[in-house]
C-alpha positions as CSV (number, residue, x, y, z in Angstrom):
1,L,0.0,0.0,0.0
2,A,2.8,2.5,0.9
3,A,4.8,1.5,-2.2
4,T,1.8,2.1,-4.4
5,R,1.4,5.6,-3.0
6,V,5.1,6.4,-3.4
7,A,5.0,5.1,-7.0
8,A,1.9,7.2,-7.7
9,R,3.4,10.3,-6.4
10,W,6.6,9.7,-8.3
11,R,4.6,9.3,-11.5
12,G,2.8,12.6,-10.8
13,V,6.2,14.4,-10.3
14,R,7.5,13.0,-13.6
15,L,4.3,14.0,-15.4
16,R,4.5,17.5,-14.1
17,L,8.2,17.8,-15.1
18,G,7.3,16.6,-18.6
19,A,4.6,19.3,-18.8
20,H,7.2,21.9,-18.0
21,R,9.4,20.6,-20.7
22,D,6.6,21.0,-23.2
23,D,5.9,24.5,-22.0
24,A,9.6,25.4,-22.4
25,A,9.6,24.1,-26.0
26,V,6.5,26.1,-26.8
27,L,8.2,29.2,-25.3
28,V,11.3,28.7,-27.3
29,Q,9.3,28.3,-30.5
30,S,7.3,31.5,-29.7
31,V,10.4,33.5,-29.0
32,W,11.9,32.3,-32.3
33,R,8.8,33.2,-34.3
34,A,8.7,36.6,-32.8
35,A,12.4,37.2,-33.7
36,L,11.7,36.1,-37.3
37,C,8.7,38.6,-37.4
38,R,10.9,41.4,-36.2
39,A,13.6,40.7,-38.7
40,N,11.1,40.5,-41.5
41,L,9.6,43.9,-40.4
42,E,13.0,45.5,-40.3
43,R,13.9,44.1,-43.8
44,E,10.6,45.4,-45.2
45,E,11.2,48.8,-43.7
46,S,14.7,48.8,-45.3
47,A,13.3,47.9,-48.7
48,F,10.7,50.8,-48.3
49,L,13.5,53.2,-47.4
50,L,15.6,52.1,-50.4
51,Q,12.7,52.5,-52.7
52,A,11.9,56.0,-51.3
53,V,15.5,57.1,-51.7
54,A,15.6,55.8,-55.3
55,R,12.2,57.5,-56.2
56,G,13.3,60.8,-54.6
57,F,16.6,60.7,-56.6
58,L,14.8,60.0,-59.8
59,A,12.2,62.7,-59.2
60,R,14.8,65.3,-58.4
61,R,16.8,64.4,-61.5
62,R,13.6,64.5,-63.7
63,L,12.7,67.9,-62.3
64,R,16.2,69.2,-63.0
65,R,16.0,67.9,-66.6
66,L,12.5,69.4,-67.1
67,R,13.7,72.8,-65.8
68,L,16.7,72.7,-68.1
69,A,14.5,71.8,-71.0
70,R,12.1,74.7,-70.2
71,R,15.0,77.1,-70.0
72,R,16.2,76.0,-73.4
73,A,12.8,76.2,-74.9
74,E,12.2,79.7,-73.6
75,A,15.6,80.8,-74.8
76,S,14.8,79.6,-78.3
77,K,11.4,81.4,-78.3
78,R,9.7,78.1,-79.3
79,H,8.5,77.0,-75.9
80,A,4.8,76.9,-77.0
81,T,5.3,74.4,-79.8
82,R,8.1,72.3,-78.3
83,R,7.7,69.5,-75.8
84,P,10.3,69.2,-73.0
85,H,13.0,66.7,-73.9
86,I,13.0,63.7,-71.7
87,P,15.9,61.4,-72.5
88,R,15.3,57.7,-73.0
89,R,17.8,56.9,-70.3
90,R,15.2,57.6,-67.7
91,T,13.3,54.5,-68.5
92,R,16.5,52.5,-68.4
93,V,17.3,53.8,-64.9
94,A,13.8,53.0,-63.7
95,R,14.1,49.5,-65.1
96,A,17.4,49.1,-63.3
97,A,15.9,50.3,-60.0
98,I,13.0,47.7,-60.4
99,A,15.6,45.0,-61.2
100,L,17.5,45.9,-58.0
101,Q,14.4,45.8,-55.9
102,R,13.3,42.5,-57.4
103,R,16.7,40.8,-56.7
104,W,16.6,42.3,-53.1
105,R,13.2,40.9,-52.4
106,G,14.0,37.5,-54.0
107,F,17.1,37.1,-51.8
108,H,15.1,37.8,-48.7
109,V,12.3,35.5,-49.6
110,R,14.8,32.6,-50.3
111,R,16.5,33.3,-47.0
112,D,13.1,33.4,-45.1
113,L,12.2,30.1,-46.7
114,H,15.4,28.5,-45.6
115,L,14.8,29.8,-42.0
116,L,11.2,28.4,-42.0
117,E,12.5,25.0,-43.2
118,R,15.0,25.0,-40.3
119,E,12.3,26.0,-37.8
120,F,10.0,23.2,-39.1
121,A,12.9,20.7,-38.8
122,A,13.5,21.9,-35.2
123,I,9.8,21.4,-34.4
124,Q,9.8,17.9,-35.9
125,L,13.0,17.0,-33.9
126,Q,11.3,18.2,-30.7
127,A,8.2,16.2,-31.4
128,L,10.3,13.1,-32.1
129,F,12.2,13.6,-28.9
130,R,9.1,14.1,-26.8
131,A,7.6,10.9,-28.3
132,H,10.9,9.1,-27.4
133,L,10.6,10.3,-23.8
134,A,7.0,9.3,-23.6
135,R,7.9,5.8,-24.7
136,I,10.7,5.6,-22.1
137,E,8.3,6.6,-19.3
138,M,5.8,3.9,-20.1
């Protein structure tokens, strides 16, 4: 009778310790996911900043060229019939900026996919280990 009570209490202690282990695993996963979300947010903010700087640069350059074209047109007294000259290079620069942004985003998506695969592998490993511990305790 006393041995049965001792064994029952011991099983209860081991069960509660196992629950703490599961809680710790969930906490680790939660902290990891939060870190990934913060890193993703910072990366998106960086991409937005890069785009804003590029757009501002292109807009200022376009404005400079339009002002120069207007001055030339007024000087030649034909400003009413002449359209401002916008060089073809502008579209090439815009395409280059888009290509840069596309490569930047692709790099980060591939990196995030790799991190998610690692996280999934860690979760699977934890599940297998917990199953192993459960089989040992039986």
